Steps between C-alpha positions, in 0.01 A plus 500: 500500500641153457315172470468477879338839528798675657608840377852520354690793644830624372756573768829684476676175592617307200734211454832578666764484231877480512622785723189507717499122540765512771263693725312179569604229741311203364546173673529178317718391231307378200265792512782741457684392191378819346823692475636610167698176491178300496426636154747244371266215591315375197180293496499154345225450247273201543530232236173341384475142613709548814203436726194279511174688480256394768158620607574690820724539801282255689472268201608138500596451136800272473560502873540230759420134532301267722681449828439436867684644799445237765492524881607863516422756771316824425385804696131548564400819686858531621514148643696203380293225337691179433468207257322679218504413128509767229394396151607702196355470152570720198671779687241535775436342836219248461467396863637554850434274797580172674264307276614633163551197278823414321427505126844612392687173461816407684724721286318819598477468878700738718559381854394787724569334833698725730428798279271804507317612188458876466341699218755681286646822639483817288786752477311825446797715395844415366752561222600140447786539253685704761600175669815555289571805720472311829787599731651726236463815709395489865512728803514822302293814515228493241607751237872402489386138484281578198723745320832319552390137487150416381432743217833441321442125514139526382616698198684189381215251538406280206207268435728204574581647841130540571423143389743337743440752777128423485564126502728538799222689679249233401720235659497692826124550492430135418719404796302731731148407391427808287287405201415846361678834495434860395789664315597831342827531308659494156486238225160371607458266201821325605377495859173342386674234292741406780217486754291273280794270450533476879125437536409784736218752474577870471336838460749696288525872430761661281616808691380831353647844546533809286871464432433181304229563238583164338380322813179702502441409135544130574256493795193420289668249266637318805148465641373368167782249474435341837136557592325166526807299589447231763797607713593856404272795568607829339453821692600867473786631712540878519807531720392778738342844512839673490616322181171497310318808375125533518486392135690179570292421808181566305617277216576223749151536647339494155686181408403335828136593440505394135650157562373449855848445640665612821715803574827466692667811644746606771335734745622719788807292577730754666448812705706725271317368193164599649620833637655601168187402308275692737725805469466494121135396476329609823358149520626172633572230240187315614281810472646577158427152363152515644435832325579321171254220571795262502434317826275194513500135604696420182802690635788337686695773678843396621640624833256771621730590788446874538124553509284764661166418664332633187719278281406195704132583473525539121687171458240314702202669334628430149586138578868542410710191572810583704814292433697529822876432471623500858856368460591726208352804673700426814826418323486828307377685812195623312275476804228290660172491309182588696350153463293525815324813376457349154355180643260688728386706200422179313782503241605174338863436598718249317869416533783548250871439516611781269815421302784282624735796477324668792362205700718278421270197494186405309341326795157581639553303822772750591271782392216376720714486814660839438162661432351369822786586734568843344139608545488370858817690584397821323176520698627340823211257458591129499135417431503674161522298179473150632630208299160423347454855372846515346454155341191632322706784350710246311200289400135605515559876472724448198250260340238774526735766362604299194168319443660162562274200546726337757459305823494140615147425387326319219488708182796723584810520285749233603771740616643372827813405689587217736714588800702241690381512860791285617719803550616632838327835458160326491547335840323473732197479271135510607173545316494865609850635438555419132431855375734640764776268381446597135520872573758519778734200480505349150849499351431285196380149439280544192517153349260518205352786296215456255349758262195427290532132585856486368773394742782756487696357792468169680718373780693825482610430143437752219592368153761719332598687817875451459498647150306804620743561785800472268349724231390763754854514637638527147261783412595691814872459432452616141279789610748652746784454249326691216 
């Protein structure tokens, strides 16, 4: 039995290697850089002194300043509330309301008139460095797309590619109000460094699978290097049940238990993936993980498209957090996830963008709209997944999943965005239709993004953006020429 009291069974299904790998039709790019070519990717060792050690993810050490956001609008119970002040002190919100006093000084006042303050959005599943692959290979069937385009390019990736790819992705997230993201990919130390330099929060998992024992060996050191950082939260990322043996999955679970960190895994993404696994194991991927004691509220399971009624029940009972990636699933024709059944069972559903190679954006406003309309259409029920429910998937549900102390309230982390309401897609505007506009009509307009009380973008200006764009283009050009 494991530490959760579940009996470990050994099944005839093992990691699918080399020749047997092609039997599986997986469905999203970054998860599948597990071909023989991927063996060429080497980890970058962390250099002592590259990061500042802080107390915890929700810590305030070295973060933020005293500032006031003046005369801004906020949402309260789904309604628009105007002319509110938000005070920030030491990385946290110290007050919210019309009567909050200005103690910041003239140099630290942000004019919020004509703007809406929202708590930071959370991208629950992505592969951020794959912004370098955006538009590189579209409109192809999955396996030719992977085998002919993505895998050969991934085999050439370097730490420098990852650095600028991550920064490019951070630019896009800052511009769309995302203040925290959950990632699984290669070169996680480089990803962490680039993310910290950009000022965003992240939950980062180095991908694990049996074909790369070096990555498995680095899982624990990576956690030790970053645990306690104020922006970066290390996690464990076993790729999937078909690329990780029982031993690897059990090791991942043991590390998560030992260090009290999260687990990030791809689960039941495509029909053929699930059917092939069941044929080999006589269990669904969800049932198999449950038999190992793997599933809990510390697990973020990406996709969860092809689920049985039993699978849905297990996910809900174990408190597994589902990272739904609607646009990527549709673009790759993976299917429509059973969100209605999951929601009725009580599962916690969050939203992710997946990688830019299969989305092609890193924008949760697009994800919210697509999620809502796809579910309505799939069930012929326009009343399903209203704007308020979908908004919570990108905010409150994700805060619960990742233990984030976020929200527009005193004491919460000062992670928020200001959206310019003087845009055509917000008109006509009433006190009651603001959530509808955010979910169904927003096309941009994020003016200011703040994380931990630090302004990352103000007035649509991000310091250093031009250099990042130029370097990302240079890295892509060099990458395809190698």
